[in-house]
C-alpha positions in Angstrom: -73.5 64.0 17.1 -70.9 64.9 19.5 -67.6 64.4 17.6 -66.1 62.5 20.9 -68.9 59.9 21.0 -68.4 59.8 16.9 -65.2 59.0 17.5 -65.9 56.4 20.0 -68.6 54.9 17.8 -66.0 54.5 14.3 -63.5 52.9 16.9 -66.1 50.3 18.2 -67.3 49.8 14.6 -63.8 49.1 13.4 -63.0 46.6 16.5 -66.3 44.6 15.7 -65.1 44.4 12.1 -61.8 43.0 12.9 -63.4 40.6 15.5 -65.6 39.3 12.5 -62.5 38.7 10.2 -60.5 36.9 12.9 -63.3 34.6 13.6 -63.8 34.0 9.8 -60.0 33.4 9.4 -60.1 31.0 12.5 -63.6 29.1 11.5 -61.3 28.2 8.1 -58.3 27.1 10.2 -60.2 24.9 12.4 -62.2 23.3 9.0 -58.9 22.4 7.5 -57.3 21.0 10.7 -60.6 18.9 10.7 -60.3 18.0 7.3 -56.8 16.9 7.6 -57.2 15.3 10.9 -60.2 13.3 9.7 -58.1 12.1 6.7 -55.1 10.7 8.0 -54.8 7.7 9.7 -53.4 6.5 13.1 -49.5 6.4 13.0 -48.1 2.6 13.6 -44.8 1.6 14.5 -43.2 0.3 11.0 -39.7 -1.0 12.5 -41.4 -2.9 14.9 -44.0 -4.8 12.5 -41.2 -5.2 9.9 -39.1 -6.8 12.0 -42.0 -9.0 13.4 -42.9 -10.2 9.8 -39.1 -11.2 9.0 -38.5 -12.9 12.7 -38.6 -16.2 11.2 -36.9 -15.7 8.2 -33.2 -16.2 8.7 -31.4 -15.1 5.4 -28.4 -12.8 5.9 -28.8 -10.9 2.6 -31.0 -8.5 2.4 -31.4 -8.2 -1.5 -34.2 -11.3 -1.3 -35.9 -9.4 1.3 -35.8 -6.0 -0.6 -39.0 -6.3 -2.9 -41.2 -7.9 0.0 -40.0 -4.8 2.3 -41.1 -2.6 -0.7 -44.8 -4.1 -0.8 -44.8 -3.8 3.2 -43.6 -0.3 3.3 -46.3 0.5 1.1 -49.0 -1.2 3.0 -47.7 0.3 6.2 -47.6 4.0 5.0 -50.7 5.7 5.0 -52.3 6.8 1.5 -49.4 4.7 -0.5 -51.8 2.1 -1.9 -54.1 3.5 -4.2 -56.8 1.7 -6.2 -56.1 1.4 -9.8 -60.1 0.9 -10.6 -61.5 3.8 -8.3 -58.1 6.0 -8.0 -58.8 6.0 -4.1 -56.3 5.7 -1.4 -56.9 2.1 0.3 -57.1 2.5 3.9 -56.4 -0.1 6.9 -60.0 -1.0 7.2 -60.9 -1.2 3.7 -62.0 -4.6 2.3 -59.4 -5.6 -0.4 -58.2 -8.2 -2.9 -54.8 -9.2 -4.2 -53.7 -10.2 -7.4 -51.9 -13.7 -7.3 -49.8 -12.6 -10.4 -48.9 -8.9 -9.7 -49.8 -8.5 -6.1 -51.6 -5.3 -6.6 -54.1 -4.4 -4.0 -57.7 -3.2 -5.1 -60.8 -2.6 -3.2 -63.0 -5.8 -3.2 -66.2 -4.1 -4.3 -64.2 -2.5 -7.2 -62.6 -5.9 -8.3 -66.1 -7.3 -8.1 -67.6 -4.9 -10.6 -64.6 -5.0 -12.3 -65.1 -8.7 -12.9 -68.5 -8.6 -13.7 -68.5 -5.6 -16.1 -65.3 -7.4 -17.9 -67.5 -10.4 -18.6 -70.8 -8.7 -19.5 -68.9 -6.5 -22.0 -67.1 -9.4 -23.4 -70.2 -11.7 -24.0 -71.9 -8.7 -25.3 -69.4 -8.6 -27.9 -68.6 -11.9 -29.0 -72.3 -13.3 -28.3 -70.4 -16.1 -26.2 -71.5 -17.9 -23.3 -70.4 -16.5 -20.2 -69.2 -19.4 -18.9 -66.2 -19.5 -21.3 -65.4 -15.7 -21.0 -62.5 -14.9 -18.3 -61.7 -11.8 -16.6 -58.5 -10.3 -15.9 -56.6 -8.6 -13.7 -56.8 -4.3 -14.4 -53.0 -4.2 -13.6 -51.2 -6.9 -15.3 -54.1 -8.5 -17.1 -53.7 -12.1 -15.6 -57.1 -14.1 -16.6 -59.1 -15.7 -14.1 -61.9 -18.2 -14.7 -65.5 -16.9 -13.8 -65.4 -19.1 -11.0 -62.7 -17.1 -9.5 -64.8 -13.9 -9.3 -64.1 -12.1 -5.7 -66.9 -12.2 -3.0 -65.1 -12.4 0.3 -62.5 -10.8 2.2 -59.6 -12.8 2.7 -56.3 -12.2 4.4 -53.2 -11.9 2.3 -52.3 -15.8 2.7 -55.9 -16.9 2.5 -56.6 -18.6 6.0 -58.4 -16.1 7.6 -61.7 -14.7 6.5 -62.8 -10.7 7.4 -59.4 -10.0 9.3 -59.5 -7.7 12.1 -57.2 -4.8 12.0 -54.4 -4.8 14.3 -51.9 -2.1 14.8 -49.5 -4.5 15.7 -49.5 -6.5 12.5 -49.7 -5.6 9.0 -52.8 -4.1 7.4 -55.1 -7.0 6.1 -53.0 -9.5 7.5 -53.9 -12.2 9.7 -50.8 -12.1 11.7 -49.9 -15.8 11.5 -47.3 -17.7 9.5 -47.8 -17.2 5.8 -47.6 -21.4 5.0 -47.7 -20.6 1.5 -46.1 -23.0 -1.0 -42.8 -21.3 -2.5 -42.2 -20.9 -5.8 -40.4 -22.6 -7.6 -42.2 -25.5 -5.5 -39.2 -27.2 -3.3 -41.4 -28.9 -0.7 -40.8 -25.6 2.0 -43.5 -23.1 2.7 -42.9 -19.3 3.5 -42.2 -18.8 6.8 -42.7 -15.3 7.0 -45.9 -13.6 8.9 -49.0 -13.2 6.7 -47.8 -10.6 4.2 -48.2 -8.7 0.9 -46.5 -9.1 -2.3 -44.3 -12.5 -3.4 -42.9 -14.6 -0.7 -39.4 -14.3 -0.7 -36.8 -17.5 -1.8 -36.9 -20.0 0.4 -33.9 -19.6 3.3 -33.6 -23.4 4.5 -30.4 -24.9 4.2 -30.2 -28.4 2.2 -27.3 -30.5 1.0 -27.2 -30.8 -2.9 -24.7 -32.1 -5.1 -23.7 -30.1 -8.3 -25.8 -30.0 -11.5 -23.6 -32.7 -13.0 -23.7 -34.9 -9.9 -20.2 -35.6 -9.9 -19.3 -33.7 -6.8 -19.8 -34.1 -3.3 -22.8 -32.6 -1.7 -22.6 -29.2 0.0 -25.1 -27.4 2.4 -26.4 -24.1 0.5 -29.6 -22.1 0.8 -32.9 -24.4 -1.1 -33.6 -21.3 -3.1 -30.0 -21.4 -4.7 -29.3 -25.2 -4.3 -28.0 -25.3 -8.2 -24.2 -24.8 -8.3 -21.6 -25.6 -11.1 -18.5 -27.7 -10.7 -16.6 -26.8 -13.7 -16.2 -30.3 -14.6 -17.2 -31.9 -17.7 -21.1 -33.0 -17.7 -20.4 -36.3 -19.4 -24.2 -37.4 -19.2 -25.4 -39.9 -21.6 -27.6 -37.9 -24.4 -30.7 -38.9 -25.8 -29.0 -40.5 -29.1 -27.6 -43.0 -26.3 -24.4 -43.0 -28.1 -22.6 -39.8 -27.1 -22.1 -38.0 -24.1 -22.8 -34.3 -23.1 -19.1 -32.4 -23.2 -20.3 -29.3 -21.7 -19.4 -28.2 -18.4 -21.4 -28.9 -15.5 -24.9 -27.0 -16.2 -28.3 -26.3 -15.2 -31.1 -27.7 -16.9 -31.2 -30.5 -19.2 -28.4 -31.3 -21.7 -28.2 -29.6 -25.1 -29.0 -32.1 -28.0 -26.6 -34.1 -29.7 -24.6 -31.8 -32.2 -23.4 -34.7 -34.3 -25.1 -36.3 -37.3 -25.8 -39.9 -38.2 -27.6 -41.8 -41.0 -31.0 -43.0 -39.8 -33.6 -45.1 -40.8 -37.4 -43.7 -40.7 -39.6 -46.1 -38.4 -41.1 -48.3 -41.4 -37.4 -48.7 -42.5 -38.1 -47.9 -46.3 -35.6 -44.2 -46.4 -32.5 -43.6 -45.1 -31.6 -39.8 -44.3 -28.6 -38.0 -42.8 -30.0 -36.2 -39.8 -29.2 -35.0 -36.3 -28.1 -37.5 -33.9 -30.3 -36.2 -31.3 -33.6 -37.2 -33.0 -32.9 -40.8 -34.2 -37.0 -41.2 -34.6 -38.4 -39.9 -37.5 -41.2 -40.6 -40.3 -41.5 -40.2 -43.5 -44.4 -39.4 -45.6 -45.2 -42.7 -47.1 -48.3 -44.7 -45.9 -47.5 -48.2 -44.5 -49.7 -50.3 -47.0 -48.5 -53.4 -45.8 -51.3 -56.5 -45.9 -52.8 -56.9 -42.4 -53.3 -60.5 -41.1 -56.5 -61.0 -42.7 -54.6 -60.5 -46.1 -57.6 -58.6 -47.5 -56.9 -55.2 -46.0 -53.8 -53.2 -46.0 -52.6 -50.8 -43.0 -53.5 -47.6 -43.8 -51.3 -45.8 -41.1 -48.7 -43.5 -42.2 -44.7 -44.8 -41.3 -44.5 -46.3 -38.0 -42.5 -48.8 -36.5 -43.1 -52.3 -35.0 -45.6 -54.6 -36.8 -48.8 -53.5 -38.1 -51.8 -53.7 -35.7 -54.6 -56.2 -36.7 -57.5 -56.0 -39.0 -60.1 -54.1 -37.1 -63.0 -56.1 -38.7 -61.4 -59.4 -37.8 -62.5 -61.7 -34.5 -65.9 -61.3 -33.1 -68.3 -58.4 -33.7 -71.5 -57.5 -32.1 -74.8 -55.9 -33.5 -75.4 -52.1 -33.3 -77.2 -52.7 -29.8 -74.7 -55.2 -28.3 -76.9 -58.1 -27.7 -75.7 -60.5 -30.3 -72.4 -61.3 -31.0 -71.4 -63.3 -34.2 -68.1 -64.1 -36.2 -67.8 -63.1 -39.7 -65.5 -62.4 -42.1 -63.7 -59.1 -42.2 -65.5 -58.2 -45.8 -68.9 -58.0 -44.3 -70.6 -56.0 -41.9 -72.6 -57.1 -38.7 -76.0 -56.9 -39.4 -78.8 -55.6 -37.1 -80.3 -58.1 -34.8 -84.1 -56.8 -35.5 -84.5 -57.3 -31.3 -85.4 -54.0 -29.3 -82.4 -51.6 -29.0 -83.2 -51.0 -25.2 -80.3 -48.5 -24.6 -80.6 -46.1 -21.7 -81.4 -42.7 -23.0 -80.3 -39.4 -22.1 -82.7 -39.1 -19.7 -81.3 -42.0 -17.5 -84.8 -43.1 -16.9 -86.4 -44.7 -19.7 -84.9 -47.0 -22.8 -84.7 -46.8 -26.4 -87.9 -48.8 -27.7 -86.9 -48.7 -31.3 -85.3 -51.8 -32.9 -81.9 -52.6 -33.5 -80.2 -49.7 -35.2 -77.0 -47.7 -36.3 -76.3 -44.6 -34.8 -77.3 -42.7 -31.6 -80.9 -43.3 -30.2 -83.8 -40.7 -30.3 -84.7 -38.3 -27.6 -87.2 -39.9 -24.9 -90.7 -38.7 -26.0 -92.6 -40.4 -22.6 -94.4 -38.3 -20.4 -94.1 -38.3 -17.0 -94.9 -35.7 -13.9 -92.2 -33.5 -13.4 -91.7 -30.7 -10.7 -90.6 -27.0 -11.9 -87.4 -25.9 -11.2 -88.2 -24.0 -8.1 -90.5 -26.7 -7.0 -93.9 -24.8 -6.9 -95.5 -26.3 -9.5 -96.1 -29.7 -11.4 -96.9 -31.1 -14.5 -97.0 -33.8 -17.0 -94.4 -33.2 -19.8 -92.1 -35.1 -22.2 -88.8 -36.8 -20.7 -86.5 -34.8 -22.7 -88.0 -31.3 -21.8 -87.4 -29.3 -18.9 -90.6 -28.1 -17.5 -90.5 -24.7 -15.8 -93.1 -22.7 -14.4 -94.8 -19.0 -14.8 -94.1 -17.6 -11.5 -91.8 -14.9 -11.3 -88.8 -14.6 -8.4 -89.6 -11.5 -6.2 -86.0 -11.5 -4.6 -83.7 -8.5 -5.1 -80.7 -9.3 -7.3 -77.3 -8.3 -6.3 -77.5 -4.9 -7.2 -80.0 -4.5 -4.1 -82.4 -2.2 -6.5 -84.2 -4.3 -8.9 -86.0 -7.5 -8.2 -85.2 -10.9 -10.0 -88.2 -11.4 -12.1 -86.9 -15.0 -13.4 -89.4 -17.3 -14.2 -89.0 -20.4 -11.9 -85.9 -19.2 -10.3 -83.8 -21.4 -7.7 -82.9 -18.7 -5.5 -79.4 -18.1 -7.3 -80.7 -15.2 -8.8 -78.4 -14.4 -11.6 -76.5 -10.7 -11.4 -78.5 -7.8 -12.5 -78.5 -7.3 -16.2 -80.2 -3.7 -16.3 -78.1 -0.9 -16.9 -77.1 1.5 -13.7 -78.2 4.5 -15.5 -77.2 6.9 -12.6 -75.6 10.0 -12.9 -71.5 9.8 -12.2 -69.5 12.1 -10.2 -68.9 14.2 -13.2 -72.1 15.5 -13.6 -72.3 15.0 -17.3 -72.6 11.0 -18.3 -74.7 8.6 -16.4 -73.3 5.0 -15.6 -73.0 2.5 -18.3 -72.3 -0.5 -16.3 -75.1 -3.0 -14.9 -76.7 -2.4 -12.2 -74.7 -2.7 -8.7 -74.8 -2.2 -5.0 -72.6 0.7 -3.7 -71.0 3.7 -5.7 -70.4 3.8 -9.5 -67.3 3.6 -10.8 -65.4 7.1 -12.0 -66.7 8.0 -15.3 -65.4 6.3 -18.4 -65.6 9.0 -20.9 -62.7 11.0 -21.5 -61.9 14.9 -22.2 -59.3 16.6 -24.2 -56.4 18.4 -22.0 -54.3 20.8 -24.0 -51.2 22.2 -23.3 -51.1 25.8 -23.3 -50.0 26.1 -26.8 -53.1 23.5 -27.9 -50.9 21.7 -30.3 -50.7 18.5 -27.7 -53.6 16.7 -26.0 -54.2 13.8 -24.1 -57.6 12.1 -22.7 -58.1 12.0 -18.8 -61.7 10.5 -17.7 -64.2 13.1 -17.2 -64.6 14.6 -13.8 -60.5 14.2 -13.4 -60.1 17.4 -15.5 -59.5 19.9 -12.7 -56.8 17.2 -10.8 -55.3 16.2 -14.0 -51.4 17.2 -15.1 -51.8 19.1 -18.3 -49.8 17.1 -21.2 -45.9 17.9 -21.7 -45.9 19.4 -25.0 -42.9 19.0 -27.0 -43.5 22.1 -29.7 -41.5 25.3 -29.0 -43.5 28.1 -26.9 -45.2 30.8 -28.8 -45.7 33.5 -26.1 -44.0 36.6 -27.1 -40.8 37.9 -25.2 -41.2 40.0 -22.4 -37.3 41.5 -23.0 -36.1 43.4 -26.0 -35.5 40.4 -27.9 -37.3 40.0 -30.8 -37.6 35.9 -30.0 -37.2 34.0 -26.9 -34.7 31.1 -26.5 -36.3 28.2 -27.7 -37.9 26.3 -24.7 -40.9 23.6 -24.8 -44.2 24.5 -24.3 -45.6 25.4 -20.7 -48.5 27.0 -18.5 -47.5 30.2 -16.5 -44.9 32.5 -17.1 -41.8 31.7 -19.2 -38.4 31.3 -17.6 -36.1 34.4 -17.4 -34.2 34.9 -20.8 -31.2 33.2 -21.2 -29.5 34.9 -24.0 -26.9 37.4 -24.2 -27.9 40.7 -23.3 -26.9 42.2 -26.8 -27.4 46.2 -25.8 -24.5 48.4 -27.2 -22.8 49.9 -24.2 -21.0 53.3 -24.3 -18.0 51.7 -25.2 -19.3 50.6 -28.2 -19.1 46.8 -27.1 -22.2 44.5 -26.8 -23.6 43.6 -23.3 -22.3 39.8 -22.8 -24.4 39.0 -19.6 -27.5 37.1 -19.4 -30.7 39.5 -20.5 -31.9 41.3 -17.7 -34.5 43.8 -19.6 -37.4 41.4 -17.6 -36.3 40.5 -14.5 -38.8 39.2 -11.7 -38.3 41.5 -8.8 -39.4 41.7 -5.4 -40.9 45.2 -4.9 -41.8 46.0 -1.1 -45.5 47.6 -0.8 -46.4 50.0 2.1 -49.7 48.6 2.5 -49.8 48.1 6.0 -51.5 44.9 7.6 -55.0 45.3 9.5 -53.6 42.4 12.1 -51.9 39.2 12.2 -55.1 37.7 10.6 -54.5 39.7 7.2 -52.6 37.0 4.6 -52.1 39.9 2.2 -48.4 39.9 1.3 -46.5 42.8 1.8 -44.8 42.7 -1.2 -45.5 42.6 -5.0 -43.3 40.8 -7.8 -42.9 42.8 -10.8 -40.5 42.6 -14.1 -38.0 45.4 -14.1 -35.7 46.2 -16.7 -32.5 46.7 -15.2 -29.5 48.5 -16.0 -26.3 46.5 -17.9 -23.6 45.8 -15.9 -20.0 47.3 -16.2 -18.4 45.9 -19.6 -16.6 43.0 -19.0 -14.8 42.7 -22.5 -11.1 42.4 -21.9 -8.9 44.8 -24.0 -5.4 44.8 -23.8 -4.1 47.7 -21.5 -0.3 48.5 -21.3 1.1 49.6 -18.1 2.2 53.4 -17.1 5.6 52.6 -18.1 5.2 50.2 -20.9 6.5 47.0 -19.2 3.6 45.0 -19.8 0.1 44.2 -21.6 -2.8 42.8 -19.5 -6.2 42.3 -20.5 -8.7 44.2 -18.1 -12.3 44.4 -18.3 -13.4 47.6 -20.6 -15.2 49.5 -17.8 -11.8 49.7 -15.8 -9.4 49.8 -18.8 -7.2 52.5 -17.6 -3.4 52.1 -17.4 -1.8 51.7 -14.1 1.3 51.1 -12.3 2.4 47.5 -12.8 4.4 47.5 -9.7 7.8 46.9 -11.6 10.7 49.2 -11.2 11.1 51.8 -14.5 14.2 50.3 -15.4 15.4 52.9 -17.9 19.0 53.8 -18.6 19.6 57.3 -16.7 21.6 60.0 -18.3 24.1 59.1 -16.6 24.2 55.7 -18.2 25.4 53.7 -15.6 22.1 53.4 -13.6 18.4 52.8 -14.2 15.4 54.3 -13.1 14.2 52.9 -9.6 10.8 54.5 -9.5 7.9 52.1 -9.2 6.2 52.0 -12.9 5.3 55.8 -13.7 4.4 57.6 -17.1 6.7 58.8 -19.5 7.0 60.8 -22.6 7.8 57.9 -25.0 6.1 54.6 -24.0 7.5 52.6 -26.7 11.1 53.7 -25.6 12.1 51.0 -22.7 16.0 51.9 -22.6 16.0 55.9 -22.7 14.9 57.7 -19.5 12.5 60.3 -19.6 12.0 63.7 -18.0 9.7 62.2 -15.6 12.3 59.5 -14.4 14.7 60.1 -11.3 17.9 62.1 -11.7 20.7 59.9 -10.8 22.5 61.0 -7.4 25.0 58.4 -6.9 28.6 59.0 -7.0 30.8 57.3 -9.3 30.9 53.8 -8.8 32.5 52.6 -11.6 35.3 50.1 -11.3 39.1 52.0 -11.3 41.9 50.5 -12.3 43.3 47.1 -10.8 45.1 48.0 -7.7 43.6 51.6 -7.3 41.6 51.6 -4.3 40.3 55.1 -4.3 36.8 55.8 -5.6 36.1 58.5 -8.5 35.5 62.0 -6.7 33.2 63.0 -9.6 29.3 62.1 -9.3 28.0 59.4 -11.6 28.7 60.3 -15.0 29.2 58.5 -18.7 32.4 57.4 -20.1 35.6 56.9 -18.2 36.8 58.2 -15.1 39.7 60.6 -15.0 42.9 59.5 -14.1 43.3 59.2 -10.3 45.2 61.9 -8.5 45.5 60.5 -5.0 49.0 59.8 -3.8 49.8 56.4 -2.1 51.9 56.2 0.8 54.6 53.2 0.5 57.7 52.4 2.1 60.8 52.1 0.3 62.8 49.0 -0.2 64.7 49.8 2.7 61.7 50.5 4.6 63.2 53.5 6.3 61.9 56.4 3.8 58.0 56.9 2.8 57.3 57.5 -0.8 54.6 59.6 -2.3 53.5 58.3 -5.6 50.6 58.8 -7.6 48.3 56.0 -7.8 47.5 56.4 -11.6 51.2 56.3 -12.4 51.6 53.2 -9.8 48.7 51.0 -11.2 50.0 51.6 -14.5 53.5 51.0 -14.0 55.1 47.7 -14.5 57.1 45.7 -12.3 60.3 47.4 -13.4 58.8 51.0 -12.9 57.3 50.0 -9.8 60.7 49.1 -8.6 62.1 52.1 -9.4 59.4 54.5 -8.1 60.0 52.6 -4.7 63.7 53.5 -4.6 64.0 56.4 -2.3 67.8 56.7 -3.8 69.6 56.7 -0.6 72.0 54.1 0.1 70.9 50.6 1.6 71.3 50.3 5.6 71.2 47.1 5.1 74.2 45.0 6.3 76.3 42.3 4.2 77.2 39.1 5.2 80.4 40.7 6.5 78.7 42.9 8.3 79.1 46.4 6.4 76.7 48.4 4.9 75.1 47.5 1.6 77.1 49.2 -1.4 74.0 49.6 -3.3 70.9 52.1 -3.6 68.0 51.5 -1.9 67.0 48.6 -3.8 64.4 45.3 -3.6 65.7 41.6 -3.3 68.7 40.8 -1.5 71.9 42.9 -0.7 75.2 42.8 -2.9 77.3 40.1 -2.5 80.0 40.4 0.7 82.7 39.5 -1.7 82.6 43.0 -3.3 82.7 44.7 -0.1 85.8 47.2 -0.3 85.4 48.8 2.9 88.7 49.0 5.2 88.9 46.8 8.1 91.3 47.1 11.3 92.8 43.7 12.4 94.0 43.7 15.9 95.5 41.2 17.8 93.4 39.4 20.8 94.4 42.3 23.5 93.6 45.1 20.7 97.0 46.4 21.1 98.3 45.6 17.3 96.4 46.7 14.3 96.7 46.4 10.5 94.0 48.0 7.6 92.9 45.7 5.0 89.9 45.7 2.8 87.3 43.5 4.1 87.0 41.5 1.0 90.8 40.6 1.2 90.2 39.8 4.6 87.6 37.4 4.1 89.3 35.4 1.2 92.8 35.3 3.2 91.5 34.6 6.6 94.6 36.5 8.0 95.0 37.1 12.0 97.5 39.0 14.2 99.3 37.7 17.4 99.8 39.0 20.6 103.5 40.0 21.6 105.7 40.3 24.6 104.5 44.3 24.8 101.0 43.5 24.3 101.2 41.4 27.4 102.8 44.1 29.3 100.3 46.8 28.1 97.8 44.6 29.3 99.3 44.4 32.8 99.7 48.0 32.8 95.7 48.4 32.2 95.3 46.1 34.9 97.3 48.4 37.4 95.5 51.3 36.1 92.5 49.7 37.1 93.0 48.7 40.6 94.0 52.2 41.3 90.7 53.9 39.9 89.1 51.4 42.4 91.1 52.8 45.2 90.4 56.1 44.8 87.0 55.7 44.6 87.0 53.8 47.8 88.7 56.2 49.3 86.3 58.9 48.2 83.4 57.0 49.2 84.9 56.6 52.8 85.5 60.2 53.0 81.9 60.9 52.0 80.4 58.5 54.3 82.5 60.2 57.5 80.9 63.5 56.4 77.5 62.5 56.5 78.2 60.4 59.8 79.3 63.6 61.5 76.4 65.8 60.0 74.2 62.9 61.4 75.5 63.3 64.9 75.1 66.9 64.9 71.7 66.5 64.5 71.2 63.9 67.0 73.2 65.2 69.9 70.5 66.1 72.9 69.2 63.6 75.4 71.9 60.6 76.2 69.4 57.7 75.8 68.9 59.0 72.6 72.2 59.4 71.5 72.8 55.7 72.6 70.1 54.2 70.3 71.0 56.8 67.4 74.7 55.7 67.5 73.7 52.1 67.1 71.0 52.9 64.4 73.7 54.8 62.8 76.1 52.2 62.9 73.6 49.5 61.1 72.6 52.1 58.8 76.3 52.4 57.9 76.7 48.9 57.4 73.5 48.9 55.1 74.9 51.5 53.4 78.5 50.2 52.6 76.9 47.1 51.6 74.9 49.0 49.0 77.7 51.1 47.4 80.1 48.1 47.4 77.8 46.3 45.1 77.3 49.5 42.9 80.8 49.9 42.6 81.1 46.5 41.5 78.5 46.7 38.9 79.8 50.0 37.5 83.4 48.3 36.9 81.9 45.3 35.1 80.1 47.9 33.1 83.3 49.8 32.5 84.9 46.6 31.2 82.2 46.0 28.9 82.3 49.4 27.3 86.0 49.6 27.3 85.6 46.1 25.5 83.5 47.3 22.5 85.1 50.5 22.2 88.3 48.8 21.6 86.7 46.5 19.2 85.4 49.4 17.0 88.8 51.0 16.9 
C-alpha cells in the first residue's frame, strides 16, 4: 500500500474512534440529564404559598408559627418528606395519610398495609379477636382503633376527599380554611388555610380576669389567656374551713396543708388526718340492724342511715307474673305457670315453667335464609344457617378469590401469605397478600466497620446504600510513615488521616524534628499523559504518598551577639552570632571614650569593659574639663590621666586699665583672690585722681584710690586775678580752707593786661587792612582791559571786599575769645 494512503487510512480510523467515544460520552450525559429531569418536580413559589396560608393569622410573634412553618417548608420542598415505611420520598401527587398525633406523612397504600399487617401479626401471636386489637403509627406508636384504618385520601383538614394538586396551594391541601377545633379547646377554630402539622395557638383576643378572679378583666390572646395578678388566691379550699394562701396561680388550689381530728363516715373512730380529706372510711363492717330487725347491714363504714332490707316489701316470682308479700326471711316460691319470657332470638318465648336463672336456647324450627340469601332451610332458631356456596369475588389483594361460604359481599382481607420475591432478590414477602408493590425486605443483614468489631443491622437490599457504622475501637491499620504506631484514632474506611505525631527524626544538629510527621504526605503529582480530547475524563495528575525532607531545625538556642551584649534565642538552623545593632561600648585605651562601632567581633567576648584590637582607635582631641576658669582646651590628643598644666597666657588689663598683663593660665586659675590682685598689678603709679584732683599716691591697685587727706602734693594758692600765689600741701589746703584776696596792684595789673590786649587787636586789624589793599591792587591789574568790564569788576570787588571784611572780623573775634580762654587755663595751672 502507498504510504500516503496508509497515513490517510490511519487518520480516518482515529477520527472515527474519537467520534464513537464522543457519542458514548454524550449518550451517558443525556441519560443522566433525563434521569435527573424526571426525578425532579416543578419548582413552586414557597414564599407566596406561606404568605397565603398565614394570611388569616394575625399573630405578631413568629414563635407560635415556627413549628407549622417547618412542616410547610418540608411539604413544599421536593424530596424533603420521606415515607418511614417504604423509605421513599413523598411526591406532591401521591395519596397520603397524616398521623393525628405526630403529624408524620406516609403513603396511603403503605399505611394501609402497615395497619393490616400489624393487626394480623398481633392476632396470630396473641390468639385474640381482631376486633379487640389496635394498630399504631409507625413513628409515634399512637394507637388507632381497627375502624380507623385509612381507606380514602383526604386533605389535611379532612374536608375534601382526593384533593387535586394545585401549584398555588400547599400540596395535599384543599386550599380552604382549616376550621379544626383548637387544642386545648377554647371554642375557636383554626384560621389558617388547610395545612400539615399541628394548628398554631389561638390568636383571638378575649377579656379575661386573672386566675384568682380578683383583678379586672384585660384583653389577652386566647392561647395565653391565663395570667397571674400576684395577689393571694384566698379561695375556699375543699375542707370548707380554710382559704388558699398561695399567690394567684393556675389550676385548682393545692390541698389544705393543715391537719384536724376527723371521724370516719360511720362515726366509730376518730383520727388526726389532713384537713383536705374530711371523708374517710374505716375497715369496720357497719353490722347495724336493718329496719326488719332480723338482718344486719353488710356494708363497710358508710355515712347516713343504713339501706332498707333487700327482702322487705312486695316481691315477684322469677317469671314476674305473681307478686306476693312475705317476711324477709322467706324466699318467693315459683308460681308454677309458664315462664313466657322472650328468648334471645327475639321471636319465641320460653315454654318452661316459672324458674330461677336464665332461660335456655330456642329450639323451635323455622325456615331461614342463609347469610348470602341464595338458599333456604328449616333449622333451629338458635342456630345460624350458612349455605355452602363459595364467594367468587376477588379479595382486596386482587389476586385471590374470597372462597368464603355464604359471603355477604364484604369479603374479608386476604389472609394468604404474599410469597412474592422482594426487591432485595433474596427473600420473599411474608405479609398477607396485598395489592401494589411489596414492602422493603424486613430481613436484616450485618454491616461491619472496617475492623469488623462494630456491627449494625440494616434491611436487606439496603446494604449498598447504608452508611457503615461508627466504630468506637481504635484503627488497626499499619502506619504509612516511619512511626511504628499511628496516633490513636477511631476505626474508619479509606485511608487513614495524615499522621499528626511529631516527626522525631534526628537532624544534623542533633535535635529531633518537632514538626508534624511528613514521611507520608499525600501529594498531587502531575502526569505527562495527554488527553485525547475534551471527552477524555482522565485526570492529568495522580495523588501519591511522598516522604518530604525535614524542615530546618526550629529549636531555640541561646546565641550571644558578636560583641557579647545580649543573648537571644534563635532557631538552631540559623543559630549564628550576628550584630545586635547596638554600639560596642567598650572603653578605649584613652580611658575616656567608648567604641562607637556597631556590635562587632572581639577577642575576649566575656570582657565588656576593655576594648580589643578590633575596636576603633580614639581620634578625638582631649575633652577633659580643665580647671575652673581655664577656657583653653588641652592641646594633647585624648589621653588617660590628668591633663598637663595650661601653658597658655591670658591677656588681662591691669587694675588701672592702662597696661596689658600676660599671665600664665594655670598660674591665674590656681591663684587665690590676693594672688590674682597681685598678678594684675602693673607696678606703675595709679593714674586715677583722688577727690582733690591729684594723682593717686598708690601703685596700680584694685578698688578705690587713697583718701585725699593723705595727698602731699604742693598746691599754688592764687588770688582771683592770678597775680598773687602761695605754695601749700593739698591736704593742708583742704583742711584749712584758706583763700588769697586781690590788692591794688592786682587791679593795676589787670588794667595793663587789657591795654596790651587792645594794642594787639589794633595791630592785627592794621595788618589785615594792608593785606586787603594789596590783594585789591593785584585784582585790578588782572582785570584791566575793557571799560565796561572794569566798572562791573569794581562793583564785584567792592562786594567781595565787604564780605571778606565781615569774615575776617568774625574770625578775629573768635580768635580773641579762644586766646582769652587759653590764657585763663594757663594761669590757673600755674
